[in-house]
KOLTI-388318 format. One record per residue (C-alpha): residue number from 0; x, y, z; residue in three letters. Coordinates in pm, 1 decimal. Layout:
N
r i->NUM | px->X | py->Y | pz->Z | aa->ala
...
***
This chain:
145
r i->0 | px->10989.1 | py->16397.4 | pz->8563.8 | aa->met
r i->1 | px->11171.6 | py->16216.7 | pz->8841.1 | aa->met
r i->2 | px->11545.3 | py->16276.2 | pz->8835.7 | aa->arg
r i->3 | px->11679.4 | py->16157.1 | pz->9168.2 | aa->asp
r i->4 | px->11620.5 | py->15850.3 | pz->9377.6 | aa->lys
r i->5 | px->11530.9 | py->15924.4 | pz->9735.4 | aa->phe
r i->6 | px->11640.8 | py->15717.6 | pz->10033.3 | aa->pro
r i->7 | px->11373.9 | py->15523.4 | pz->10212.0 | aa->ile
r i->8 | px->11404.5 | py->15381.1 | pz->10561.9 | aa->arg
r i->9 | px->11194.0 | py->15098.2 | pz->10694.3 | aa->ile
r i->10 | px->11122.4 | py->15112.9 | pz->11065.9 | aa->ile
r i->11 | px->10928.2 | py->14874.6 | pz->11283.3 | aa->arg
r i->12 | px->10579.1 | py->14984.7 | pz->11372.9 | aa->gly
r i->13 | px->10362.9 | py->14857.7 | pz->11657.0 | aa->asp
r i->14 | px->10062.0 | py->14749.5 | pz->11451.4 | aa->asn
r i->15 | px->10067.0 | py->14369.8 | pz->11394.2 | aa->pro
r i->16 | px->9866.4 | py->14408.8 | pz->11071.4 | aa->lys
r i->17 | px->10117.7 | py->14658.9 | pz->10936.4 | aa->ser
r i->18 | px->10444.3 | py->14590.3 | pz->11120.8 | aa->pro
r i->19 | px->10664.3 | py->14821.0 | pz->10912.0 | aa->phe
r i->20 | px->10660.7 | py->15193.0 | pz->10840.5 | aa->lys
r i->21 | px->10842.0 | py->15358.3 | pz->10550.6 | aa->ala
r i->22 | px->10995.7 | py->15703.4 | pz->10581.7 | aa->thr
r i->23 | px->11179.2 | py->15926.3 | pz->10339.8 | aa->thr
r i->24 | px->11336.5 | py->16270.5 | pz->10318.9 | aa->val
r i->25 | px->11136.5 | py->16591.4 | pz->10296.4 | aa->leu
r i->26 | px->11288.2 | py->16663.6 | pz->9954.4 | aa->asp
r i->27 | px->11064.4 | py->16387.7 | pz->9818.9 | aa->arg
r i->28 | px->10756.1 | py->16589.7 | pz->9917.3 | aa->val
r i->29 | px->10849.1 | py->16866.0 | pz->9674.5 | aa->ser
r i->30 | px->10906.8 | py->16617.6 | pz->9391.7 | aa->asp
r i->31 | px->10624.4 | py->16627.7 | pz->9138.6 | aa->glu
r i->32 | px->10568.0 | py->16256.0 | pz->9098.1 | aa->cys
r i->33 | px->10249.1 | py->16184.7 | pz->9292.0 | aa->gly
r i->34 | px->10143.4 | py->16112.5 | pz->9642.0 | aa->ser
r i->35 | px->10431.5 | py->16043.2 | pz->9877.6 | aa->val
r i->36 | px->10203.1 | py->15887.3 | pz->10140.6 | aa->arg
r i->37 | px->10054.2 | py->15654.4 | pz->9879.7 | aa->gln
r i->38 | px->10402.2 | py->15550.6 | pz->9763.4 | aa->asp
r i->39 | px->10518.2 | py->15491.8 | pz->10120.5 | aa->leu
r i->40 | px->10207.4 | py->15286.8 | pz->10196.1 | aa->ser
r i->41 | px->10277.6 | py->15073.4 | pz->9889.4 | aa->leu
r i->42 | px->10637.2 | py->15020.3 | pz->10004.0 | aa->val
r i->43 | px->10518.7 | py->14923.8 | pz->10354.1 | aa->glu
r i->44 | px->10283.3 | py->14655.5 | pz->10218.8 | aa->arg
r i->45 | px->10539.3 | py->14532.5 | pz->9968.2 | aa->asp
r i->46 | px->10813.4 | py->14513.8 | pz->10231.2 | aa->tyr
r i->47 | px->10586.6 | py->14325.5 | pz->10472.2 | aa->thr
r i->48 | px->10512.8 | py->14070.3 | pz->10198.6 | aa->ala
r i->49 | px->10885.4 | py->14048.7 | pz->10119.5 | aa->leu
r i->50 | px->10976.0 | py->13970.6 | pz->10481.6 | aa->val
r i->51 | px->10704.1 | py->13703.8 | pz->10507.1 | aa->leu
r i->52 | px->10819.8 | py->13542.4 | pz->10182.4 | aa->thr
r i->53 | px->11185.0 | py->13547.1 | pz->10286.4 | aa->ile
r i->54 | px->11096.7 | py->13393.4 | pz->10622.5 | aa->asn
r i->55 | px->10905.4 | py->13116.7 | pz->10443.3 | aa->his
r i->56 | px->11204.3 | py->13033.1 | pz->10221.5 | aa->phe
r i->57 | px->11449.2 | py->13064.1 | pz->10512.7 | aa->ala
r i->58 | px->11245.6 | py->12814.3 | pz->10717.3 | aa->glu
r i->59 | px->11246.3 | py->12574.0 | pz->10423.0 | aa->ala
r i->60 | px->11623.1 | py->12616.9 | pz->10389.3 | aa->ala
r i->61 | px->11675.1 | py->12544.5 | pz->10761.2 | aa->lys
r i->62 | px->11480.0 | py->12220.7 | pz->10738.5 | aa->ser
r i->63 | px->11675.4 | py->12108.6 | pz->10430.9 | aa->asp
r i->64 | px->11989.5 | py->11925.3 | pz->10541.9 | aa->lys
r i->65 | px->12155.6 | py->11972.7 | pz->10203.2 | aa->arg
r i->66 | px->12066.4 | py->12345.7 | pz->10186.3 | aa->lys
r i->67 | px->11930.0 | py->12357.5 | pz->9832.8 | aa->asp
r i->68 | px->12093.3 | py->12664.4 | pz->9675.2 | aa->pro
r i->69 | px->11774.9 | py->12736.7 | pz->9477.5 | aa->arg
r i->70 | px->11603.6 | py->12841.5 | pz->9800.9 | aa->leu
r i->71 | px->11872.8 | py->13104.5 | pz->9854.2 | aa->tyr
r i->72 | px->11840.6 | py->13209.2 | pz->9491.5 | aa->trp
r i->73 | px->11466.5 | py->13261.0 | pz->9549.1 | aa->arg
r i->74 | px->11536.8 | py->13472.6 | pz->9858.9 | aa->ile
r i->75 | px->11780.8 | py->13682.9 | pz->9656.6 | aa->gly
r i->76 | px->11535.4 | py->13710.9 | pz->9369.5 | aa->asp
r i->77 | px->11260.1 | py->13835.7 | pz->9599.4 | aa->glu
r i->78 | px->11495.2 | py->14102.1 | pz->9736.2 | aa->ile
r i->79 | px->11620.5 | py->14207.0 | pz->9391.0 | aa->val
r i->80 | px->11263.2 | py->14238.2 | pz->9262.0 | aa->arg
r i->81 | px->11158.1 | py->14442.4 | pz->9567.4 | aa->phe
r i->82 | px->11453.8 | py->14678.6 | pz->9522.3 | aa->leu
r i->83 | px->11366.2 | py->14716.2 | pz->9155.5 | aa->ser
r i->84 | px->11002.9 | py->14797.0 | pz->9236.8 | aa->arg
r i->85 | px->11091.5 | py->15069.1 | pz->9486.3 | aa->ile
r i->86 | px->11347.9 | py->15209.4 | pz->9245.1 | aa->glu
r i->87 | px->11076.7 | py->15233.6 | pz->8978.7 | aa->ser
r i->88 | px->10881.4 | py->15472.6 | pz->9204.6 | aa->ile
r i->89 | px->11186.9 | py->15683.2 | pz->9287.0 | aa->gly
r i->90 | px->11336.7 | py->15527.9 | pz->9600.6 | aa->phe
r i->91 | px->11629.4 | py->15320.8 | pz->9716.2 | aa->tyr
r i->92 | px->11644.7 | py->15129.5 | pz->10044.3 | aa->leu
r i->93 | px->11883.3 | py->15299.0 | pz->10282.8 | aa->ser
r i->94 | px->12107.8 | py->15052.0 | pz->10470.5 | aa->arg
r i->95 | px->11945.2 | py->14766.2 | pz->10283.0 | aa->gln
r i->96 | px->12148.7 | py->14478.1 | pz->10425.3 | aa->asn
r i->97 | px->12115.0 | py->14606.3 | pz->10783.0 | aa->asp
r i->98 | px->11740.7 | py->14652.9 | pz->10741.1 | aa->thr
r i->99 | px->11686.6 | py->14311.4 | pz->10585.9 | aa->leu
r i->100 | px->11902.5 | py->14142.5 | pz->10850.2 | aa->ala
r i->101 | px->11704.8 | py->14308.5 | pz->11128.8 | aa->arg
r i->102 | px->11368.4 | py->14201.3 | pz->10988.8 | aa->asp
r i->103 | px->11444.4 | py->13855.3 | pz->10851.1 | aa->thr
r i->104 | px->11699.0 | py->13719.4 | pz->11096.9 | aa->gly
r i->105 | px->11939.7 | py->13651.5 | pz->10810.2 | aa->ile
r i->106 | px->12270.6 | py->13814.0 | pz->10897.9 | aa->ser
r i->107 | px->12395.2 | py->14119.6 | pz->10713.4 | aa->lys
r i->108 | px->12687.7 | py->13924.4 | pz->10564.5 | aa->ser
r i->109 | px->12460.2 | py->13638.4 | pz->10455.7 | aa->ser
r i->110 | px->12217.6 | py->13885.3 | pz->10299.6 | aa->thr
r i->111 | px->12505.5 | py->14037.0 | pz->10104.4 | aa->lys
r i->112 | px->12621.6 | py->13692.0 | pz->9988.0 | aa->lys
r i->113 | px->12268.5 | py->13592.4 | pz->9887.2 | aa->ile
r i->114 | px->12232.1 | py->13909.7 | pz->9679.6 | aa->leu
r i->115 | px->12573.2 | py->13859.6 | pz->9518.1 | aa->thr
r i->116 | px->12479.1 | py->13499.6 | pz->9438.0 | aa->phe
r i->117 | px->12143.8 | py->13601.5 | pz->9287.4 | aa->arg
r i->118 | px->12299.8 | py->13873.5 | pz->9072.8 | aa->arg
r i->119 | px->12573.1 | py->13637.0 | pz->8956.0 | aa->arg
r i->120 | px->12317.7 | py->13371.6 | pz->8854.8 | aa->phe
r i->121 | px->12039.4 | py->13568.4 | pz->8683.6 | aa->pro
r i->122 | px->11823.0 | py->13257.6 | pz->8624.3 | aa->lys
r i->123 | px->11740.5 | py->12984.4 | pz->8873.1 | aa->val
r i->124 | px->11795.7 | py->12729.1 | pz->8596.6 | aa->ser
r i->125 | px->12168.2 | py->12815.1 | pz->8613.5 | aa->leu
r i->126 | px->12181.4 | py->12693.9 | pz->8975.5 | aa->val
r i->127 | px->12269.9 | py->12327.1 | pz->9015.5 | aa->asn
r i->128 | px->12080.1 | py->12181.5 | pz->9314.7 | aa->pro
r i->129 | px->12337.2 | py->11902.3 | pz->9353.0 | aa->ser
r i->130 | px->12606.7 | py->12157.5 | pz->9439.7 | aa->ile
r i->131 | px->12581.4 | py->12254.2 | pz->9808.0 | aa->pro
r i->132 | px->12487.7 | py->12608.0 | pz->9906.5 | aa->trp
r i->133 | px->12821.0 | py->12639.2 | pz->10090.7 | aa->ala
r i->134 | px->13004.6 | py->12620.5 | pz->9755.9 | aa->his
r i->135 | px->12789.1 | py->12891.9 | pz->9603.0 | aa->tyr
r i->136 | px->12817.7 | py->13102.1 | pz->9917.2 | aa->arg
r i->137 | px->13197.6 | py->13077.3 | pz->9908.6 | aa->ala
r i->138 | px->13188.6 | py->13179.7 | pz->9541.5 | aa->asn
r i->139 | px->13348.5 | py->12850.7 | pz->9433.4 | aa->lys
r i->140 | px->13102.7 | py->12777.7 | pz->9153.4 | aa->val
r i->141 | px->13140.9 | py->12921.7 | pz->8805.3 | aa->ala
r i->142 | px->12856.1 | py->13006.6 | pz->8573.7 | aa->leu
r i->143 | px->12775.7 | py->12718.7 | pz->8338.1 | aa->pro
r i->144 | px->12891.1 | py->12775.7 | pz->7982.9 | aa->glu
***
């Protein structure tokens, strides 16, 4: 049975079809929870899909003059779900905000604010699209009652 979560690092590869490589500590090899290479391969594919999805939403947000906060919620939700999936197979993303900032072009501080926003508003239906993203980002909006 898996007891500990192991750190995983995502590094850039040079294969355009698989641009990211996942690495972990050697301690994970001795863990009796399946194939490490298979798990890392799954994380690589999942992370690649995550980055593509985030870039899609980020482009939509850039073209939206009002900056619909639901787009940022979706970005945060994609990240939260990815982190949950890798946790379910025994990993956590080392330096997560740095890694995501490097690969998505969204700054480390913005990534942190997006994740805080998403965790604060667990459902997209709680996000009011008429309130500008800047208000949510500055933490000026309370949860609806």
